[in-house]
C-alpha positions as CSV (number, residue, x, y, z in Angstrom):
1,X,128.7,142.4,42.7
2,X,128.6,138.8,41.3
3,X,128.5,138.9,37.5
4,X,125.6,136.5,37.3
5,X,123.5,138.6,39.6
6,X,124.3,141.7,37.6
7,X,123.2,140.0,34.4
8,X,120.0,138.8,36.1
9,X,119.3,142.3,37.3
10,X,119.7,143.8,33.8
11,X,117.5,141.1,32.4
12,X,114.7,141.9,34.8
13,X,115.0,145.6,34.0
14,X,114.9,144.9,30.3
15,X,111.9,142.6,30.7
16,X,110.0,145.3,32.6
17,X,110.8,147.9,29.9
18,X,109.6,145.6,27.2
19,X,106.5,144.7,29.1
20,X,105.7,148.4,29.7
21,X,106.3,149.2,26.0
22,X,104.1,146.3,24.8
23,X,101.3,147.4,27.2
24,X,101.5,151.0,26.0
25,X,101.4,150.0,22.3
26,X,98.4,147.7,22.9
27,X,96.6,150.4,24.8
28,X,97.0,152.8,21.9
29,X,95.2,150.4,19.6
30,X,92.0,151.0,21.4
31,X,90.8,154.6,20.6
32,X,89.6,156.6,23.6
33,X,86.3,157.0,21.8
34,X,85.2,157.6,18.3
35,X,84.7,161.1,16.9
36,X,81.0,162.1,16.5
37,X,81.0,162.9,12.8
38,X,77.3,163.1,12.7
39,X,77.5,166.4,14.6
40,X,78.2,167.9,11.2
41,X,74.6,168.9,10.1
42,X,73.2,168.1,6.7
43,X,72.0,171.7,6.5
44,X,73.9,174.8,7.4
45,X,74.4,178.3,6.0
46,X,73.5,178.0,2.3
47,X,74.2,174.3,2.1
48,X,71.9,171.3,1.9
49,X,73.3,167.8,2.0
50,X,72.6,164.1,2.0
51,X,74.5,161.2,3.5
52,X,75.9,158.8,0.9
53,X,78.0,155.6,1.0
54,X,80.7,153.9,-1.0
55,X,80.4,150.2,-1.8
56,X,81.2,147.8,1.0
57,X,84.5,146.7,-0.6
58,X,85.8,150.3,-0.5
59,X,85.3,150.4,3.3
60,X,87.1,147.1,3.8
61,X,90.1,148.4,1.9
62,X,89.9,151.8,3.6
63,X,90.1,150.3,7.1
64,X,88.8,153.4,8.9
65,X,87.1,153.3,12.3
66,X,84.3,155.7,11.3
67,X,83.5,157.8,8.3
68,X,81.0,160.1,6.8
69,X,80.4,160.9,3.1
70,X,78.3,163.9,2.4
71,X,77.0,165.4,-0.9
72,X,76.3,169.1,-0.4
73,X,75.1,171.8,-2.8
74,X,74.9,175.5,-2.4
75,X,72.7,178.1,-4.0
76,X,74.0,177.2,-7.5
77,X,73.0,173.5,-7.1
78,X,76.5,172.2,-8.1
79,X,77.5,169.3,-5.9
80,X,80.4,169.3,-3.4
81,X,81.4,166.0,-1.9
82,X,82.9,166.0,1.6
83,X,84.5,162.8,2.9
84,X,85.9,162.4,6.4
85,X,87.5,159.3,7.8
86,X,88.9,158.6,11.3
87,X,91.7,156.1,11.9
88,X,92.1,155.2,15.6
89,X,95.7,153.9,15.1
90,X,98.1,153.2,12.3
91,X,100.2,150.2,13.2
92,X,103.6,149.3,11.7
93,X,103.3,148.6,8.0
94,X,99.9,150.3,7.7
95,X,99.1,153.7,6.3
96,X,96.1,155.7,5.4
97,X,95.4,155.3,1.7
98,X,96.4,158.3,-0.4
99,X,94.0,159.5,-3.1
100,X,97.0,159.7,-5.4
101,X,97.3,155.9,-5.2
102,X,93.6,155.1,-5.2
103,X,92.3,157.5,-7.9
104,X,94.0,155.8,-10.9
105,X,92.6,152.5,-9.9
106,X,89.1,154.1,-9.9
107,X,89.5,155.4,-13.5
108,X,90.6,158.9,-12.6
109,X,93.7,160.5,-14.1
110,X,95.6,163.1,-12.0
111,X,96.1,166.0,-14.3
112,X,97.9,168.2,-11.8
113,X,98.9,168.1,-8.1
114,X,100.1,171.0,-5.9
115,X,100.3,172.1,-2.3
116,X,98.2,175.2,-1.6
117,X,97.2,177.1,1.6
118,X,93.7,177.0,3.0
119,X,92.4,179.2,5.8
120,X,90.1,177.3,8.1
121,X,88.4,179.0,11.0
122,X,89.7,177.7,14.3
123,X,92.7,176.0,12.7
124,X,94.4,178.9,10.8
125,X,96.4,178.2,7.7
126,X,96.4,174.6,6.5
127,X,98.4,173.2,3.7
128,X,96.2,171.1,1.4
129,X,96.8,168.8,-1.6
130,X,94.9,170.2,-4.5
131,X,94.3,167.8,-7.5
132,X,92.8,168.4,-10.9
133,X,91.5,165.0,-11.8
134,X,89.8,163.7,-15.0
135,X,87.7,160.7,-16.1
136,X,86.0,160.3,-19.4
137,X,86.0,164.0,-20.1
138,X,84.7,165.0,-16.7
139,X,87.0,167.0,-14.4
140,X,87.0,167.7,-10.7
141,X,89.0,169.7,-8.3
142,X,89.9,167.8,-5.1
143,X,91.4,169.0,-1.9
144,X,92.7,166.6,0.8
145,X,94.8,166.8,4.0
146,X,95.2,165.0,7.3
147,X,94.6,166.1,10.9
148,X,96.8,164.8,13.6
149,X,97.4,165.6,17.2
150,X,100.4,167.7,16.2
151,X,98.5,169.7,13.7
152,X,97.4,169.5,10.0
153,X,99.6,167.5,7.6
154,X,99.5,167.5,3.8
155,X,102.4,165.2,2.9
156,X,101.8,161.4,3.2
157,X,105.5,161.0,4.2
158,X,105.2,163.6,6.9
159,X,102.1,161.8,8.2
160,X,104.0,158.5,8.3
161,X,106.8,160.2,10.2
162,X,104.5,161.9,12.8
163,X,102.6,158.6,13.5
164,X,105.9,156.7,13.9
165,X,107.2,159.4,16.3
166,X,103.9,159.2,18.3
167,X,104.4,155.4,18.5
168,X,107.9,155.7,19.8
169,X,106.8,158.2,22.5
170,X,103.7,156.1,23.4
171,X,101.3,158.8,22.3
172,X,98.0,158.2,20.4
173,X,98.5,157.5,16.7
174,X,95.1,158.5,15.5
175,X,94.5,160.7,12.5
176,X,91.6,162.2,10.5
177,X,91.5,162.3,6.7
178,X,89.6,165.1,5.1
179,X,88.7,165.3,1.4
180,X,86.4,167.6,-0.5
181,X,85.8,167.7,-4.3
182,X,83.5,169.5,-6.8
183,X,83.1,169.1,-10.6
184,X,84.5,171.6,-13.0
185,X,81.7,173.5,-14.7
186,X,81.4,176.7,-16.8
187,X,83.3,178.7,-14.1
188,X,86.3,176.5,-14.7
189,X,88.7,174.9,-12.2
190,X,88.9,178.2,-10.3
191,X,85.2,178.0,-9.6
192,X,85.4,174.4,-8.4
193,X,88.3,175.3,-6.2
194,X,86.4,178.1,-4.6
195,X,83.4,175.9,-4.0
196,X,85.6,173.5,-2.1
197,X,87.2,176.3,-0.1
198,X,83.9,177.9,0.8
199,X,82.4,174.6,2.0
200,X,85.4,173.7,4.1
201,X,85.4,177.2,5.7
202,X,81.8,176.7,6.8
203,X,81.9,172.9,7.6
204,X,85.2,172.5,9.5
205,X,84.2,174.6,12.6
206,X,81.0,172.5,12.8
207,X,82.9,169.2,12.2
208,X,85.5,170.1,14.8
209,X,82.8,169.9,17.6
210,X,82.8,166.1,17.0
211,X,86.5,165.5,16.5
212,X,88.9,164.4,19.3
213,X,91.6,167.0,18.4
């Protein structure tokens, strides 16, 4: 075969591959539909809640496609905040903001951080980040984790790896961020931790009806 024809053939094949890859990546930037976070009711089991919002600047920095921020309270009246954010795609150089980076900027000190197991109905055992945070003498227990199409993820580095792998294999790169927190009261950090766990065990099966995975 003539050398110039061989080079031309290879160039055509490479152009087709690059074009297909570009098309796939662009297609992934458009989510196949947003999750219906409003399917999570404001009242369920013993909990009564209200919908709240952060300030507008927070949502700009966050860059999520859709969110919900709920303030629930159980029979004891102690608040439990549940925040859920859906990100349709994380492009190169982007990443879901980690609370460990954002909390200090909001005036919260991270007293402790550890990975702990959570049992969530319908999802089994999930590893969660548990933080004890403090601001002006007030303490809270916070749990957070990420839901991806390959399963729950606690580590931000693991999340970045999974989303990069999805991009390389032309799979959806969407993810859900879940955070729950409650103030430390007379029952101590253990009581706040249990309130977070109890709410998640009741809320996640209801929330899952509106999620995409």
